[in-house]
C-alpha positions in Angstrom: 17.9 -8.1 -58.0 18.3 -10.7 -55.2 16.1 -13.7 -55.0 17.0 -14.7 -51.4 14.4 -16.5 -49.4 13.4 -15.2 -46.1 14.9 -17.1 -43.2 12.8 -17.8 -40.1 14.2 -18.6 -36.7 13.6 -22.0 -35.1 11.7 -20.2 -32.3 9.4 -18.6 -34.8 8.8 -21.8 -36.7 8.0 -23.6 -33.4 5.6 -20.9 -32.4 3.7 -21.0 -35.7 3.7 -24.8 -35.8 2.3 -25.0 -32.2 -0.4 -22.5 -33.1 -1.3 -24.7 -36.1 -1.4 -27.9 -33.9 -3.8 -26.2 -31.5 -6.3 -25.8 -34.3 -7.7 -22.6 -32.7 -7.3 -20.8 -36.1 -7.3 -22.1 -39.6 -4.1 -22.4 -41.5 -5.2 -19.5 -43.7 -5.8 -17.3 -40.6 -2.4 -18.2 -39.2 -0.8 -17.5 -42.6 -2.3 -14.0 -42.5 -1.4 -13.4 -38.9 2.2 -14.5 -39.2 2.7 -13.3 -42.8 3.8 -16.8 -43.9 2.7 -19.0 -46.7 0.2 -21.7 -45.7 2.4 -24.4 -47.2 5.2 -23.4 -44.9 3.0 -23.6 -41.9 1.9 -27.1 -42.9 5.5 -28.2 -43.4 6.6 -26.8 -40.0 3.6 -28.5 -38.3 4.5 -31.8 -40.0 8.1 -31.4 -38.9 7.2 -30.7 -35.4 4.9 -33.7 -35.1 7.5 -36.0 -36.7 10.2 -34.6 -34.4 8.2 -35.0 -31.2 9.2 -38.6 -31.0 12.8 -37.6 -30.6 12.0 -35.4 -27.6 10.8 -38.4 -25.7 13.3 -40.9 -27.2 16.5 -39.0 -26.3 17.0 -40.7 -23.0 16.9 -44.1 -24.6 19.3 -43.2 -27.3 21.8 -41.6 -25.0 21.7 -44.6 -22.7 22.4 -46.9 -25.6 25.2 -44.6 -26.8 26.7 -44.5 -23.3 26.6 -48.3 -23.1 28.2 -48.7 -26.5 30.9 -46.1 -25.5 31.6 -48.0 -22.2 31.9 -51.3 -24.1 34.3 -49.7 -26.6 36.4 -48.3 -23.7 36.6 -51.7 -21.9 37.7 -53.3 -25.2 40.4 -50.7 -25.6 41.5 -51.2 -22.0 41.8 -55.0 -22.6 43.8 -54.4 -25.7 46.2 -52.1 -23.9 46.7 -54.5 -21.1 47.6 -57.3 -23.5 50.1 -55.0 -25.3 51.6 -53.8 -22.0 52.0 -57.4 -20.8 53.6 -58.4 -24.1 56.0 -55.5 -23.9 56.8 -56.2 -20.2 57.7 -59.8 -21.1 59.9 -58.7 -23.9 61.8 -56.2 -21.7 62.3 -58.7 -18.9 64.2 -61.2 -21.0 
């Protein structure tokens, strides 16, 4: 006998969590309607609420990551210029 847990798609979890956030039905009613345990609905609702910050923060993170990447690339360019100049001086002697 297999004891595999049922896997739910992210779309389904989002749908159920949004329904829970709307508070139009109780968690028990949602659990019956979607055939899901109430604890799972509460967990998905909590995950959605905690992850909502990331939706609005992505622009800030990507901008910081882009700046860090540009800084790193400029550092590498500077290092390569120094190495090239050093090698050019060595070859010209």
